[in-house]
C-alpha positions as CSV (number, residue, x, y, z in Angstrom):
1,X,-46.5,-31.9,28.4
2,X,-42.8,-30.9,28.7
3,X,-43.0,-28.7,25.5
4,X,-45.8,-26.7,27.0
5,X,-43.8,-26.1,30.2
6,X,-40.8,-25.0,28.1
7,X,-43.0,-22.7,26.0
8,X,-44.5,-21.1,29.1
9,X,-41.1,-20.7,30.7
10,X,-39.8,-19.0,27.5
11,X,-42.8,-16.7,27.4
12,X,-42.5,-15.7,31.0
13,X,-38.8,-14.7,30.5
14,X,-39.5,-12.9,27.3
15,X,-37.3,-15.3,25.3
16,X,-38.7,-16.4,22.0
17,X,-37.7,-19.0,19.5
18,X,-38.4,-17.3,16.2
19,X,-38.7,-20.6,14.4
20,X,-41.8,-21.5,16.5
21,X,-43.6,-18.3,15.4
22,X,-45.8,-17.9,12.3
23,X,-44.3,-16.4,9.2
24,X,-46.5,-13.4,9.6
25,X,-45.3,-12.8,13.2
26,X,-41.6,-13.2,12.2
27,X,-42.2,-10.7,9.4
28,X,-43.8,-8.3,11.8
29,X,-40.8,-8.6,14.2
30,X,-38.3,-8.1,11.3
31,X,-40.2,-5.0,10.1
32,X,-40.1,-3.6,13.6
33,X,-36.4,-4.3,13.9
34,X,-35.8,-2.6,10.6
35,X,-37.8,0.5,11.6
36,X,-35.9,0.7,14.9
37,X,-32.6,0.4,13.1
38,X,-33.6,3.1,10.6
39,X,-34.5,5.5,13.4
40,X,-31.2,4.7,15.2
41,X,-29.2,5.4,12.1
42,X,-31.1,8.6,11.4
43,X,-30.5,9.8,15.0
44,X,-26.8,9.0,14.6
45,X,-26.6,10.8,11.3
46,X,-28.4,13.9,12.7
47,X,-26.0,14.1,15.7
48,X,-23.0,13.7,13.5
49,X,-24.3,16.4,11.1
50,X,-25.0,18.8,14.0
51,X,-21.6,18.1,15.5
52,X,-19.8,18.7,12.2
53,X,-21.3,22.2,11.9
54,X,-19.8,23.2,15.3
55,X,-16.9,25.2,14.0
56,X,-18.7,26.6,11.0
57,X,-21.6,28.0,13.0
58,X,-19.4,29.6,15.6
59,X,-21.1,31.2,18.7
60,X,-24.6,30.6,17.2
61,X,-24.0,26.8,17.0
62,X,-25.7,25.9,20.3
63,X,-28.9,27.7,19.4
64,X,-28.8,26.3,15.9
65,X,-28.2,22.8,17.3
66,X,-31.2,23.1,19.6
67,X,-33.4,24.1,16.6
68,X,-32.2,21.2,14.6
69,X,-32.9,18.7,17.4
70,X,-36.4,20.2,18.0
71,X,-37.2,20.0,14.3
72,X,-36.9,16.2,14.6
73,X,-38.9,15.2,17.7
74,X,-38.9,11.5,16.8
75,X,-35.1,11.5,16.9
76,X,-34.4,14.2,19.4
77,X,-33.7,12.1,22.5
78,X,-31.4,9.7,20.9
79,X,-29.6,12.3,18.7
80,X,-29.1,14.5,21.8
81,X,-27.6,11.6,23.7
82,X,-25.2,10.9,20.8
83,X,-24.4,14.6,20.5
84,X,-23.5,14.7,24.2
85,X,-21.2,11.8,23.8
86,X,-19.5,13.4,20.8
87,X,-19.1,16.7,22.8
88,X,-17.4,14.7,25.7
89,X,-15.1,13.0,23.2
90,X,-16.8,9.7,23.7
91,X,-18.5,9.3,20.4
92,X,-18.2,5.5,20.2
93,X,-21.3,3.5,20.9
94,X,-20.1,0.8,23.2
């Protein structure tokens, strides 16, 4: 009976012991984590690429940057946040 109570308590707090899940469920979670990490890295790269073009593009950089962000709607929000941090001189993610 105690293990059921512990399991329910874990589920209610959102805490999971991956070892207690099926192999399929663990694989699903790992695939989701990999996809999220891939999107995060792509957004970071997009922001860095846009920021690196700042001096080369001159006065047209801001409009160009907006077009680049809009061309990647799946990354736009996170890339814009990273770009804003870079513009403020706080590019570190911490």
